[in-house]
mmJSON file of the N, C-alpha and C atoms, coordinates in Angstrom:
{"data_MODEL":{"atom_site":{
"group_PDB":["ATOM","ATOM","ATOM","ATOM","ATOM","ATOM","ATOM","ATOM","ATOM","ATOM","ATOM","ATOM","ATOM","ATOM","ATOM","ATOM","ATOM","ATOM","ATOM","ATOM","ATOM","ATOM","ATOM","ATOM","ATOM","ATOM","ATOM","ATOM","ATOM","ATOM","ATOM","ATOM","ATOM","ATOM","ATOM","ATOM","ATOM","ATOM","ATOM","ATOM","ATOM","ATOM","ATOM","ATOM","ATOM","ATOM","ATOM","ATOM","ATOM","ATOM","ATOM","ATOM","ATOM","ATOM","ATOM","ATOM","ATOM","ATOM","ATOM","ATOM","ATOM","ATOM","ATOM","ATOM","ATOM","ATOM","ATOM","ATOM","ATOM","ATOM","ATOM","ATOM","ATOM","ATOM","ATOM","ATOM","ATOM","ATOM","ATOM","ATOM","ATOM","ATOM","ATOM","ATOM","ATOM","ATOM","ATOM","ATOM","ATOM","ATOM","ATOM","ATOM","ATOM","ATOM","ATOM","ATOM","ATOM","ATOM","ATOM","ATOM","ATOM","ATOM","ATOM","ATOM","ATOM","ATOM","ATOM","ATOM","ATOM","ATOM","ATOM","ATOM","ATOM","ATOM","ATOM","ATOM","ATOM","ATOM","ATOM","ATOM","ATOM","ATOM","ATOM","ATOM","ATOM","ATOM","ATOM","ATOM","ATOM","ATOM","ATOM","ATOM","ATOM","ATOM","ATOM","ATOM","ATOM","ATOM","ATOM","ATOM","ATOM","ATOM","ATOM","ATOM","ATOM","ATOM","ATOM","ATOM","ATOM","ATOM","ATOM","ATOM","ATOM","ATOM","ATOM","ATOM","ATOM","ATOM","ATOM","ATOM","ATOM","ATOM","ATOM","ATOM","ATOM","ATOM","ATOM","ATOM","ATOM","ATOM","ATOM"],
"id":[1,2,3,4,5,6,7,8,9,10,11,12,13,14,15,16,17,18,19,20,21,22,23,24,25,26,27,28,29,30,31,32,33,34,35,36,37,38,39,40,41,42,43,44,45,46,47,48,49,50,51,52,53,54,55,56,57,58,59,60,61,62,63,64,65,66,67,68,69,70,71,72,73,74,75,76,77,78,79,80,81,82,83,84,85,86,87,88,89,90,91,92,93,94,95,96,97,98,99,100,101,102,103,104,105,106,107,108,109,110,111,112,113,114,115,116,117,118,119,120,121,122,123,124,125,126,127,128,129,130,131,132,133,134,135,136,137,138,139,140,141,142,143,144,145,146,147,148,149,150,151,152,153,154,155,156,157,158,159,160,161,162,163,164,165,166,167,168,169,170,171],
"type_symbol":["N","C","C","N","C","C","N","C","C","N","C","C","N","C","C","N","C","C","N","C","C","N","C","C","N","C","C","N","C","C","N","C","C","N","C","C","N","C","C","N","C","C","N","C","C","N","C","C","N","C","C","N","C","C","N","C","C","N","C","C","N","C","C","N","C","C","N","C","C","N","C","C","N","C","C","N","C","C","N","C","C","N","C","C","N","C","C","N","C","C","N","C","C","N","C","C","N","C","C","N","C","C","N","C","C","N","C","C","N","C","C","N","C","C","N","C","C","N","C","C","N","C","C","N","C","C","N","C","C","N","C","C","N","C","C","N","C","C","N","C","C","N","C","C","N","C","C","N","C","C","N","C","C","N","C","C","N","C","C","N","C","C","N","C","C","N","C","C","N","C","C"],
"label_atom_id":["N","CA","C","N","CA","C","N","CA","C","N","CA","C","N","CA","C","N","CA","C","N","CA","C","N","CA","C","N","CA","C","N","CA","C","N","CA","C","N","CA","C","N","CA","C","N","CA","C","N","CA","C","N","CA","C","N","CA","C","N","CA","C","N","CA","C","N","CA","C","N","CA","C","N","CA","C","N","CA","C","N","CA","C","N","CA","C","N","CA","C","N","CA","C","N","CA","C","N","CA","C","N","CA","C","N","CA","C","N","CA","C","N","CA","C","N","CA","C","N","CA","C","N","CA","C","N","CA","C","N","CA","C","N","CA","C","N","CA","C","N","CA","C","N","CA","C","N","CA","C","N","CA","C","N","CA","C","N","CA","C","N","CA","C","N","CA","C","N","CA","C","N","CA","C","N","CA","C","N","CA","C","N","CA","C","N","CA","C","N","CA","C","N","CA","C","N","CA","C"],
"label_alt_id":[null,null,null,null,null,null,null,null,null,null,null,null,null,null,null,null,null,null,null,null,null,null,null,null,null,null,null,null,null,null,null,null,null,null,null,null,null,null,null,null,null,null,null,null,null,null,null,null,null,null,null,null,null,null,null,null,null,null,null,null,null,null,null,null,null,null,null,null,null,null,null,null,null,null,null,null,null,null,null,null,null,null,null,null,null,null,null,null,null,null,null,null,null,null,null,null,null,null,null,null,null,null,null,null,null,null,null,null,null,null,null,null,null,null,null,null,null,null,null,null,null,null,null,null,null,null,null,null,null,null,null,null,null,null,null,null,null,null,null,null,null,null,null,null,null,null,null,null,null,null,null,null,null,null,null,null,null,null,null,null,null,null,null,null,null,null,null,null,null,null,null],
"label_comp_id":["MET","MET","MET","GLY","GLY","GLY","ALA","ALA","ALA","LYS","LYS","LYS","ILE","ILE","ILE","ALA","ALA","ALA","LYS","LYS","LYS","ALA","ALA","ALA","LEU","LEU","LEU","LEU","LEU","LEU","LEU","LEU","LEU","VAL","VAL","VAL","THR","THR","THR","ALA","ALA","ALA","MET","MET","MET","MET","MET","MET","PHE","PHE","PHE","PHE","PHE","PHE","ALA","ALA","ALA","ALA","ALA","ALA","LEU","LEU","LEU","ALA","ALA","ALA","LEU","LEU","LEU","ASP","ASP","ASP","ILE","ILE","ILE","ALA","ALA","ALA","VAL","VAL","VAL","PRO","PRO","PRO","THR","THR","THR","LEU","LEU","LEU","VAL","VAL","VAL","LEU","LEU","LEU","CYS","CYS","CYS","ILE","ILE","ILE","MET","MET","MET","ALA","ALA","ALA","LEU","LEU","LEU","SER","SER","SER","THR","THR","THR","ARG","ARG","ARG","LEU","LEU","LEU","VAL","VAL","VAL","SER","SER","SER","PHE","PHE","PHE","ASP","ASP","ASP","LEU","LEU","LEU","PRO","PRO","PRO","VAL","VAL","VAL","VAL","VAL","VAL","ARG","ARG","ARG","LYS","LYS","LYS","HIS","HIS","HIS","GLY","GLY","GLY","GLY","GLY","GLY","GLU","GLU","GLU","ALA","ALA","ALA","ALA","ALA","ALA"],
"label_asym_id":["A","A","A","A","A","A","A","A","A","A","A","A","A","A","A","A","A","A","A","A","A","A","A","A","A","A","A","A","A","A","A","A","A","A","A","A","A","A","A","A","A","A","A","A","A","A","A","A","A","A","A","A","A","A","A","A","A","A","A","A","A","A","A","A","A","A","A","A","A","A","A","A","A","A","A","A","A","A","A","A","A","A","A","A","A","A","A","A","A","A","A","A","A","A","A","A","A","A","A","A","A","A","A","A","A","A","A","A","A","A","A","A","A","A","A","A","A","A","A","A","A","A","A","A","A","A","A","A","A","A","A","A","A","A","A","A","A","A","A","A","A","A","A","A","A","A","A","A","A","A","A","A","A","A","A","A","A","A","A","A","A","A","A","A","A","A","A","A","A","A","A"],
"label_entity_id":["1","1","1","1","1","1","1","1","1","1","1","1","1","1","1","1","1","1","1","1","1","1","1","1","1","1","1","1","1","1","1","1","1","1","1","1","1","1","1","1","1","1","1","1","1","1","1","1","1","1","1","1","1","1","1","1","1","1","1","1","1","1","1","1","1","1","1","1","1","1","1","1","1","1","1","1","1","1","1","1","1","1","1","1","1","1","1","1","1","1","1","1","1","1","1","1","1","1","1","1","1","1","1","1","1","1","1","1","1","1","1","1","1","1","1","1","1","1","1","1","1","1","1","1","1","1","1","1","1","1","1","1","1","1","1","1","1","1","1","1","1","1","1","1","1","1","1","1","1","1","1","1","1","1","1","1","1","1","1","1","1","1","1","1","1","1","1","1","1","1","1"],
"label_seq_id":[1,1,1,2,2,2,3,3,3,4,4,4,5,5,5,6,6,6,7,7,7,8,8,8,9,9,9,10,10,10,11,11,11,12,12,12,13,13,13,14,14,14,15,15,15,16,16,16,17,17,17,18,18,18,19,19,19,20,20,20,21,21,21,22,22,22,23,23,23,24,24,24,25,25,25,26,26,26,27,27,27,28,28,28,29,29,29,30,30,30,31,31,31,32,32,32,33,33,33,34,34,34,35,35,35,36,36,36,37,37,37,38,38,38,39,39,39,40,40,40,41,41,41,42,42,42,43,43,43,44,44,44,45,45,45,46,46,46,47,47,47,48,48,48,49,49,49,50,50,50,51,51,51,52,52,52,53,53,53,54,54,54,55,55,55,56,56,56,57,57,57],
"pdbx_PDB_ins_code":[null,null,null,null,null,null,null,null,null,null,null,null,null,null,null,null,null,null,null,null,null,null,null,null,null,null,null,null,null,null,null,null,null,null,null,null,null,null,null,null,null,null,null,null,null,null,null,null,null,null,null,null,null,null,null,null,null,null,null,null,null,null,null,null,null,null,null,null,null,null,null,null,null,null,null,null,null,null,null,null,null,null,null,null,null,null,null,null,null,null,null,null,null,null,null,null,null,null,null,null,null,null,null,null,null,null,null,null,null,null,null,null,null,null,null,null,null,null,null,null,null,null,null,null,null,null,null,null,null,null,null,null,null,null,null,null,null,null,null,null,null,null,null,null,null,null,null,null,null,null,null,null,null,null,null,null,null,null,null,null,null,null,null,null,null,null,null,null,null,null,null],
"Cartn_x":[-17.661,-18.48,-18.088,-17.326,-16.968,-16.548,-15.766,-15.151,-16.307,-17.743,-18.614,-19.729,-20.06,-20.256,-19.302,-18.65,-17.621,-17.406,-17.769,-17.532,-19.091,-20.354,-21.93,-22.036,-21.225,-21.116,-20.136,-19.162,-18.976,-19.244,-19.878,-21.175,-22.165,-22.586,-23.616,-22.988,-21.625,-21.335,-21.114,-20.042,-20.214,-21.527,-22.211,-23.532,-24.058,-24.298,-24.914,-23.716,-22.628,-21.722,-22.112,-22.171,-22.676,-23.967,-24.965,-26.233,-25.951,-25.007,-25.413,-24.594,-23.707,-22.378,-23.648,-23.865,-25.072,-26.493,-26.747,-27.68,-27.379,-26.092,-24.997,-24.702,-25.003,-24.883,-26.275,-27.183,-28.943,-28.735,-28.989,-30.403,-29.857,-28.316,-28.401,-28.266,-28.17,-28.605,-29.81,-30.71,-32.2,-32.573,-32.287,-32.516,-32.02,-31.052,-30.094,-30.949,-31.165,-32.502,-33.633,-34.53,-35.404,-35.544,-34.538,-33.699,-34.175,-32.924,-33.38,-34.395,-35.408,-36.613,-37.283,-37.304,-38.27,-37.255,-36.216,-35.558,-36.043,-36.301,-36.883,-38.24,-38.998,-40.73,-41.36,-39.709,-40.391,-39.348,-38.788,-38.163,-38.105,-39.786,-40.927,-41.438,-41.213,-41.454,-43.417,-43.856,-45.784,-45.949,-46.774,-47.494,-48.311,-48.852,-49.859,-48.863,-47.988,-46.924,-46.578,-46.492,-45.782,-46.686,-45.85,-46.387,-46.433,-47.888,-47.476,-47.34,-46.369,-45.55,-46.715,-48.281,-48.934,-49.512,-49.325,-50.681,-49.41,-50.088,-49.398,-48.877,-47.953,-47.625,-47.763],
"Cartn_y":[35.473,34.521,32.966,33.409,30.932,30.221,31.767,31.027,31.028,31.391,31.539,30.14,30.203,28.882,27.236,27.41,26.873,26.465,27.448,27.094,26.88,27.152,26.445,24.684,24.759,23.144,22.792,22.982,21.786,22.06,23.245,23.24,21.731,21.869,21.235,19.971,19.122,17.761,17.712,18.066,17.625,17.861,18.581,17.953,16.448,16.348,15.261,14.045,14.732,12.839,12.827,13.784,13.526,13.373,13.586,13.187,11.439,11.131,9.737,9.24,9.924,8.83,8.895,9.388,9.641,8.314,8.448,7.29,5.978,6.036,4.518,4.229,5.045,4.438,3.933,5.018,5.423,3.584,3.343,2.866,0.82,0.468,-0.697,-1.11,-0.102,0.173,0.293,0.637,0.38,-1.084,-1.481,-3.011,-3.545,-3.752,-4.348,-4.64,-3.689,-3.016,-3.998,-3.337,-4.247,-6.029,-6.494,-7.789,-8.405,-7.6,-7.964,-8.316,-7.251,-6.886,-7.992,-8.743,-9.483,-10.803,-10.912,-12.495,-12.477,-11.044,-11.664,-11.797,-11.165,-11.326,-13.683,-13.8,-14.963,-15.843,-15.568,-16.497,-16.168,-16.409,-15.688,-17.281,-17.242,-18.973,-18.648,-18.913,-19.14,-19.992,-19.686,-21.45,-21.949,-21.696,-21.343,-23.141,-22.667,-23.936,-24.93,-24.952,-25.738,-26.971,-28.144,-29.736,-29.63,-30.373,-31.166,-32.714,-32.902,-34.165,-35.337,-35.863,-36.758,-36.657,-35.488,-35.327,-36.532,-36.579,-36.631,-35.899,-36.114,-34.851,-35.162],
"Cartn_z":[-180.232,-180.424,-180.141,-180.999,-181.495,-179.108,-179.137,-177.47,-176.534,-176.2,-175.493,-176.259,-177.578,-178.273,-177.361,-177.152,-176.651,-175.735,-175.131,-173.852,-172.68,-174.063,-173.741,-174.285,-175.14,-175.445,-174.212,-174.24,-173.224,-171.655,-171.295,-170.156,-170.295,-171.714,-171.499,-171.47,-172.347,-172.533,-171.376,-170.085,-168.65,-167.753,-168.118,-167.31,-168.023,-168.88,-169.119,-169.117,-168.877,-168.894,-167.102,-166.267,-164.967,-164.448,-165.223,-164.669,-165.548,-166.512,-166.867,-166.11,-165.381,-164.066,-162.73,-162.63,-161.794,-162.068,-163.241,-163.407,-163.803,-163.233,-163.607,-162.309,-161.403,-159.572,-159.365,-159.782,-159.1,-159.555,-160.844,-161.363,-160.747,-161.206,-160.352,-159.378,-158.232,-156.345,-156.913,-156.878,-157.107,-157.597,-158.731,-158.965,-157.828,-157.146,-156.189,-155.285,-154.814,-153.663,-153.927,-155.035,-155.526,-155.719,-155.994,-155.411,-154.624,-153.424,-151.785,-151.613,-152.011,-150.879,-151.941,-153.031,-153.751,-153.593,-153.091,-152.327,-150.996,-149.671,-148.561,-148.436,-149.651,-149.381,-149.606,-150.537,-151.133,-150.21,-149.368,-148.029,-146.989,-146.723,-145.415,-145.314,-144.118,-143.569,-142.723,-144.269,-144.252,-143.311,-142.316,-141.317,-142.536,-143.203,-144.45,-145.644,-145.43,-146.487,-145.805,-144.313,-143.005,-143.654,-143.785,-143.663,-142.283,-141.919,-140.448,-140.482,-139.099,-138.83,-139.591,-139.451,-140.204,-141.568,-141.557,-142.746,-144.239,-145.381,-146.605,-147.15,-147.903,-148.261,-150.127],
"occupancy":[1.0,1.0,1.0,1.0,1.0,1.0,1.0,1.0,1.0,1.0,1.0,1.0,1.0,1.0,1.0,1.0,1.0,1.0,1.0,1.0,1.0,1.0,1.0,1.0,1.0,1.0,1.0,1.0,1.0,1.0,1.0,1.0,1.0,1.0,1.0,1.0,1.0,1.0,1.0,1.0,1.0,1.0,1.0,1.0,1.0,1.0,1.0,1.0,1.0,1.0,1.0,1.0,1.0,1.0,1.0,1.0,1.0,1.0,1.0,1.0,1.0,1.0,1.0,1.0,1.0,1.0,1.0,1.0,1.0,1.0,1.0,1.0,1.0,1.0,1.0,1.0,1.0,1.0,1.0,1.0,1.0,1.0,1.0,1.0,1.0,1.0,1.0,1.0,1.0,1.0,1.0,1.0,1.0,1.0,1.0,1.0,1.0,1.0,1.0,1.0,1.0,1.0,1.0,1.0,1.0,1.0,1.0,1.0,1.0,1.0,1.0,1.0,1.0,1.0,1.0,1.0,1.0,1.0,1.0,1.0,1.0,1.0,1.0,1.0,1.0,1.0,1.0,1.0,1.0,1.0,1.0,1.0,1.0,1.0,1.0,1.0,1.0,1.0,1.0,1.0,1.0,1.0,1.0,1.0,1.0,1.0,1.0,1.0,1.0,1.0,1.0,1.0,1.0,1.0,1.0,1.0,1.0,1.0,1.0,1.0,1.0,1.0,1.0,1.0,1.0,1.0,1.0,1.0,1.0,1.0,1.0],
"B_iso_or_equiv":[0.0,0.0,0.0,0.0,0.0,0.0,0.0,0.0,0.0,0.0,0.0,0.0,0.0,0.0,0.0,0.0,0.0,0.0,0.0,0.0,0.0,0.0,0.0,0.0,0.0,0.0,0.0,0.0,0.0,0.0,0.0,0.0,0.0,0.0,0.0,0.0,0.0,0.0,0.0,0.0,0.0,0.0,0.0,0.0,0.0,0.0,0.0,0.0,0.0,0.0,0.0,0.0,0.0,0.0,0.0,0.0,0.0,0.0,0.0,0.0,0.0,0.0,0.0,0.0,0.0,0.0,0.0,0.0,0.0,0.0,0.0,0.0,0.0,0.0,0.0,0.0,0.0,0.0,0.0,0.0,0.0,0.0,0.0,0.0,0.0,0.0,0.0,0.0,0.0,0.0,0.0,0.0,0.0,0.0,0.0,0.0,0.0,0.0,0.0,0.0,0.0,0.0,0.0,0.0,0.0,0.0,0.0,0.0,0.0,0.0,0.0,0.0,0.0,0.0,0.0,0.0,0.0,0.0,0.0,0.0,0.0,0.0,0.0,0.0,0.0,0.0,0.0,0.0,0.0,0.0,0.0,0.0,0.0,0.0,0.0,0.0,0.0,0.0,0.0,0.0,0.0,0.0,0.0,0.0,0.0,0.0,0.0,0.0,0.0,0.0,0.0,0.0,0.0,0.0,0.0,0.0,0.0,0.0,0.0,0.0,0.0,0.0,0.0,0.0,0.0,0.0,0.0,0.0,0.0,0.0,0.0],
"pdbx_formal_charge":[null,null,null,null,null,null,null,null,null,null,null,null,null,null,null,null,null,null,null,null,null,null,null,null,null,null,null,null,null,null,null,null,null,null,null,null,null,null,null,null,null,null,null,null,null,null,null,null,null,null,null,null,null,null,null,null,null,null,null,null,null,null,null,null,null,null,null,null,null,null,null,null,null,null,null,null,null,null,null,null,null,null,null,null,null,null,null,null,null,null,null,null,null,null,null,null,null,null,null,null,null,null,null,null,null,null,null,null,null,null,null,null,null,null,null,null,null,null,null,null,null,null,null,null,null,null,null,null,null,null,null,null,null,null,null,null,null,null,null,null,null,null,null,null,null,null,null,null,null,null,null,null,null,null,null,null,null,null,null,null,null,null,null,null,null,null,null,null,null,null,null],
"auth_seq_id":[1,1,1,2,2,2,3,3,3,4,4,4,5,5,5,6,6,6,7,7,7,8,8,8,9,9,9,10,10,10,11,11,11,12,12,12,13,13,13,14,14,14,15,15,15,16,16,16,17,17,17,18,18,18,19,19,19,20,20,20,21,21,21,22,22,22,23,23,23,24,24,24,25,25,25,26,26,26,27,27,27,28,28,28,29,29,29,30,30,30,31,31,31,32,32,32,33,33,33,34,34,34,35,35,35,36,36,36,37,37,37,38,38,38,39,39,39,40,40,40,41,41,41,42,42,42,43,43,43,44,44,44,45,45,45,46,46,46,47,47,47,48,48,48,49,49,49,50,50,50,51,51,51,52,52,52,53,53,53,54,54,54,55,55,55,56,56,56,57,57,57],
"auth_comp_id":["MET","MET","MET","GLY","GLY","GLY","ALA","ALA","ALA","LYS","LYS","LYS","ILE","ILE","ILE","ALA","ALA","ALA","LYS","LYS","LYS","ALA","ALA","ALA","LEU","LEU","LEU","LEU","LEU","LEU","LEU","LEU","LEU","VAL","VAL","VAL","THR","THR","THR","ALA","ALA","ALA","MET","MET","MET","MET","MET","MET","PHE","PHE","PHE","PHE","PHE","PHE","ALA","ALA","ALA","ALA","ALA","ALA","LEU","LEU","LEU","ALA","ALA","ALA","LEU","LEU","LEU","ASP","ASP","ASP","ILE","ILE","ILE","ALA","ALA","ALA","VAL","VAL","VAL","PRO","PRO","PRO","THR","THR","THR","LEU","LEU","LEU","VAL","VAL","VAL","LEU","LEU","LEU","CYS","CYS","CYS","ILE","ILE","ILE","MET","MET","MET","ALA","ALA","ALA","LEU","LEU","LEU","SER","SER","SER","THR","THR","THR","ARG","ARG","ARG","LEU","LEU","LEU","VAL","VAL","VAL","SER","SER","SER","PHE","PHE","PHE","ASP","ASP","ASP","LEU","LEU","LEU","PRO","PRO","PRO","VAL","VAL","VAL","VAL","VAL","VAL","ARG","ARG","ARG","LYS","LYS","LYS","HIS","HIS","HIS","GLY","GLY","GLY","GLY","GLY","GLY","GLU","GLU","GLU","ALA","ALA","ALA","ALA","ALA","ALA"],
"auth_asym_id":["A","A","A","A","A","A","A","A","A","A","A","A","A","A","A","A","A","A","A","A","A","A","A","A","A","A","A","A","A","A","A","A","A","A","A","A","A","A","A","A","A","A","A","A","A","A","A","A","A","A","A","A","A","A","A","A","A","A","A","A","A","A","A","A","A","A","A","A","A","A","A","A","A","A","A","A","A","A","A","A","A","A","A","A","A","A","A","A","A","A","A","A","A","A","A","A","A","A","A","A","A","A","A","A","A","A","A","A","A","A","A","A","A","A","A","A","A","A","A","A","A","A","A","A","A","A","A","A","A","A","A","A","A","A","A","A","A","A","A","A","A","A","A","A","A","A","A","A","A","A","A","A","A","A","A","A","A","A","A","A","A","A","A","A","A","A","A","A","A","A","A"],
"auth_atom_id":["N","CA","C","N","CA","C","N","CA","C","N","CA","C","N","CA","C","N","CA","C","N","CA","C","N","CA","C","N","CA","C","N","CA","C","N","CA","C","N","CA","C","N","CA","C","N","CA","C","N","CA","C","N","CA","C","N","CA","C","N","CA","C","N","CA","C","N","CA","C","N","CA","C","N","CA","C","N","CA","C","N","CA","C","N","CA","C","N","CA","C","N","CA","C","N","CA","C","N","CA","C","N","CA","C","N","CA","C","N","CA","C","N","CA","C","N","CA","C","N","CA","C","N","CA","C","N","CA","C","N","CA","C","N","CA","C","N","CA","C","N","CA","C","N","CA","C","N","CA","C","N","CA","C","N","CA","C","N","CA","C","N","CA","C","N","CA","C","N","CA","C","N","CA","C","N","CA","C","N","CA","C","N","CA","C","N","CA","C","N","CA","C","N","CA","C","N","CA","C"],
"pdbx_PDB_model_num":[1,1,1,1,1,1,1,1,1,1,1,1,1,1,1,1,1,1,1,1,1,1,1,1,1,1,1,1,1,1,1,1,1,1,1,1,1,1,1,1,1,1,1,1,1,1,1,1,1,1,1,1,1,1,1,1,1,1,1,1,1,1,1,1,1,1,1,1,1,1,1,1,1,1,1,1,1,1,1,1,1,1,1,1,1,1,1,1,1,1,1,1,1,1,1,1,1,1,1,1,1,1,1,1,1,1,1,1,1,1,1,1,1,1,1,1,1,1,1,1,1,1,1,1,1,1,1,1,1,1,1,1,1,1,1,1,1,1,1,1,1,1,1,1,1,1,1,1,1,1,1,1,1,1,1,1,1,1,1,1,1,1,1,1,1,1,1,1,1,1,1]
}}}
């Protein structure tokens, strides 16, 4: 009976470890992708923002 509980506990511990490991990889990847997309959105050259040659700043 004790060995069965120990095996189940080991299995649950291993599952929690690998689930946390997957989140350790997925969450920073998601954050970096969002940061890259937001940088792209901010750096678009919008025609509304451009200054024309003869106008005052």
